[in-house]
C-alpha positions in Angstrom: 8.0 30.9 -28.1 6.0 27.7 -27.5 5.1 26.9 -23.9 4.0 23.6 -22.4 1.5 24.4 -19.6 1.0 21.7 -16.9 -0.6 21.8 -13.5 -1.8 19.5 -10.8 0.3 16.4 -11.6 -0.4 15.0 -8.2 2.3 12.3 -8.3 0.7 10.6 -11.3 3.7 9.5 -13.3 1.7 7.7 -16.0 -0.3 10.9 -16.7 2.8 13.1 -16.8 4.7 10.8 -19.1 1.7 10.7 -21.5 1.5 14.5 -21.5 5.2 14.9 -22.2 5.0 12.4 -25.0 1.9 14.1 -26.6 3.2 17.6 -26.2 5.8 17.3 -28.9 8.6 19.9 -29.2 8.3 23.0 -27.1 10.6 25.7 -25.9 9.7 26.1 -22.2 7.5 24.4 -19.7 5.3 26.3 -17.2 4.5 24.2 -14.2 1.7 25.6 -12.1 2.0 23.6 -8.9 0.8 20.6 -7.0 3.4 18.1 -8.2 2.6 15.8 -5.3 -0.4 14.5 -3.3 -3.0 11.8 -4.0 -0.7 9.7 -6.3 1.9 7.1 -5.6 5.0 8.5 -7.4 6.0 11.8 -5.8 9.7 11.3 -6.1 9.6 10.1 -9.7 7.3 13.0 -10.7 9.7 15.5 -9.2 12.6 13.9 -11.0 10.7 14.2 -14.3 9.9 17.8 -13.8 13.5 18.6 -12.6 14.8 17.0 -15.8 12.8 19.3 -18.1 15.3 21.4 -20.0 13.7 24.8 -19.5 11.1 25.4 -16.9 9.3 28.1 -14.8 7.8 26.5 -11.7 5.6 27.6 -8.8 4.3 25.7 -5.8 0.8 24.5 -5.0 -0.9 23.9 -1.7 -0.1 20.2 -1.7 3.5 21.0 -2.4 3.6 23.3 0.6 2.0 20.8 3.0 4.0 17.9 1.7 7.2 19.8 2.3 6.2 20.8 5.8 5.7 24.5 5.1 2.0 24.4 6.2 -0.1 22.0 8.3 -3.0 19.9 7.0 -5.8 21.9 8.7 -7.4 22.9 5.4 -7.3 19.4 3.9 -10.2 16.9 3.9 -9.6 13.3 5.1 -8.5 11.9 1.8 -6.1 14.8 1.0 -4.7 14.7 4.6 -4.1 10.9 4.4 -2.4 11.2 1.0 -0.2 14.1 1.9 0.9 12.6 5.1 1.9 9.5 3.1 3.6 11.7 0.6 5.6 13.5 3.3 6.9 10.2 4.5 7.7 8.9 1.0 9.7 11.9 -0.1 13.5 11.6 0.0 15.3 14.4 1.9 16.5 15.8 -1.5 13.1 15.8 -3.0 11.6 17.3 0.2 14.1 20.2 0.1 13.5 20.8 -3.6 9.8 20.9 -3.1 10.1 23.3 -0.2 12.1 25.7 -2.3 9.5 26.1 -5.0 8.6 29.8 -5.4 5.2 31.2 -4.6 3.0 32.5 -7.5 2.0 34.6 -9.2 5.0 34.8 -11.5 5.2 37.0 -14.6 6.7 34.9 -17.4 6.9 37.5 -20.2 4.9 40.3 -21.8 2.0 38.0 -22.6 1.6 35.6 -19.7 1.7 35.2 -16.0 1.1 32.0 -13.9 -0.4 31.3 -10.5 -1.7 28.2 -8.7 -4.9 29.5 -7.3 -5.3 33.2 -8.2 -3.0 36.1 -8.8 -4.1 37.6 -5.5 -3.9 34.5 -3.4 -2.2 31.2 -4.3 -4.7 29.1 -2.3 -8.0 30.6 -3.4 -10.1 28.7 -5.9 -11.6 30.2 -9.0 -15.0 28.6 -9.7 -17.4 31.3 -10.7 -17.7 34.7 -12.3 -17.1 36.6 -9.1 -13.8 34.7 -8.4 -12.8 35.3 -12.0 -13.6 39.0 -11.9 -11.4 39.5 -8.9 -8.5 37.6 -10.5 -8.8 39.3 -13.9 -8.7 42.8 -12.3 -5.5 41.8 -10.4 -3.8 40.1 -13.4 -0.8 42.0 -14.7 -0.6 40.3 -18.2 -3.1 39.7 -21.0 -3.2 36.0 -20.2 -3.1 34.6 -16.6 -2.8 30.8 -16.4 -4.0 29.1 -13.2 -4.7 25.6 -11.8 -5.9 24.3 -8.4 -9.5 23.5 -9.3 -8.6 20.5 -11.6 -11.3 21.8 -14.0 -10.7 23.2 -17.5 -12.1 26.8 -17.5 -11.6 30.0 -19.4 -12.8 33.5 -18.7 -12.2 36.8 -20.4 -12.6 40.4 -19.4 -13.3 42.9 -22.2 -15.5 45.6 -23.4 -16.7 48.9 -21.9 -18.6 47.2 -19.1 -15.5 45.0 -18.3 -17.8 42.0 -17.7 -16.6 38.5 -17.4 -17.4 36.1 -20.3 -16.9 32.4 -20.6 -14.8 30.8 -23.3 -15.8 27.3 -24.5 -13.2 26.3 -27.0 -10.2 24.1 -27.2 -8.2 26.8 -28.9 -8.2 30.3 -27.5 -6.9 33.3 -29.5 -5.4 36.1 -27.4 -6.0 39.4 -29.3 -3.5 42.2 -29.3 -6.1 44.5 -27.7 -4.3 45.8 -24.7 -7.5 46.1 -22.6 -8.5 42.4 -22.9 -7.6 40.0 -20.1 -7.8 36.2 -20.3 -7.9 33.8 -17.3 -7.5 30.1 -18.3 -7.2 26.8 -16.5 -5.8 24.2 -18.9 -6.9 21.4 -16.5 -5.1 18.8 -14.3 -2.5 16.4 -15.6 -2.9 13.8 -12.9 -6.3 14.5 -11.2 -8.9 15.7 -13.7 -12.2 16.6 -12.0 -14.3 17.8 -15.0 -15.7 14.4 -15.9 -13.0 13.6 -18.5 -10.4 11.2 -17.0 -7.8 12.0 -19.7 -4.8 14.0 -18.7 -5.1 17.7 -19.5 -2.5 20.3 -20.5 -2.0 23.4 -22.6 0.2 24.5 -25.5 0.7 28.3 -25.8 2.3 29.8 -29.0 3.3 33.4 -28.2 3.9 34.2 -31.9 0.3 33.3 -33.0 -1.0 34.2 -29.5 -2.9 30.9 -29.5 -3.5 28.7 -26.5 -4.6 25.1 -27.2 -6.3 23.0 -24.6 -5.3 19.3 -25.0 -6.4 16.0 -23.5 -4.5 12.7 -23.8 -5.3 9.2 -22.6 -2.8 7.5 -20.3 -2.4 4.2 -18.4 -4.9 4.7 -15.7 -4.8 1.1 -14.6 -1.1 1.2 -13.7 -1.6 4.5 -11.8 -4.5 3.0 -9.9 -2.6 -0.2 -9.0 0.3 1.9 -7.6 -2.1 3.9 -5.4 -3.7 0.7 -4.0 -0.3 -1.0 -3.7 1.0 2.0 -1.7 -1.8 1.5 0.9 -3.5 4.8 -0.1 -7.3 4.9 0.1 -9.0 3.0 -2.8 -11.2 5.9 -3.7 -8.1 7.8 -4.8 -7.6 5.1 -7.4 -11.2 4.8 -8.4 -11.7 8.5 -9.1 -9.0 8.5 -11.8 -11.2 6.4 -14.0 -14.2 8.8 -13.9 -12.3 12.2 -13.7 -14.0 13.3 -10.5 
């Protein structure tokens, strides 16, 4: 089985289209939430994702707020402005579809499970070793894929001390050792924040047990022009060019 792993599209249609074109053939897509927010194409992005032939989806925090399931109390000014615009831009059909997205974590198969934030709380961020340790001890599969931070990151839990280690490779091999646990963020499709503006995604081959972390350039200028044209804050367009 070959999985396409995508997260944090954030209504960036140009980035999503570039990822789908670069991914090549795959068997099943894993979508880790936050389809909307920040960008100017929420309805079109939802249509793209709905059209994927075989998909496992979970919701993100922007999906919940955009669909009216939660309020904006936890959002900063920019996120609040963008998600309020998004809620008004969504068609009734897209709104209902977004509201029906399931909550993570979701076990996909014997190798992998997915979540938006962490396997113990869909809204918690994983930034450091302590966060990763908590998540790895709760994970139910050898590989847990997460999003939410918009930053490519990989952690593993192995050895007698069960300490957390950092993985710094674009290709991660998941061994057959039943005691090992891996926690990986393949990055954000539409809102990278690791200093690399290229769209990020993952390709997981369950036969070789290899996860590849991939970046692809996309038409940032068009995505920026749409944001400005929609009346969204200019900074949401500017940040796309710097990946922050």
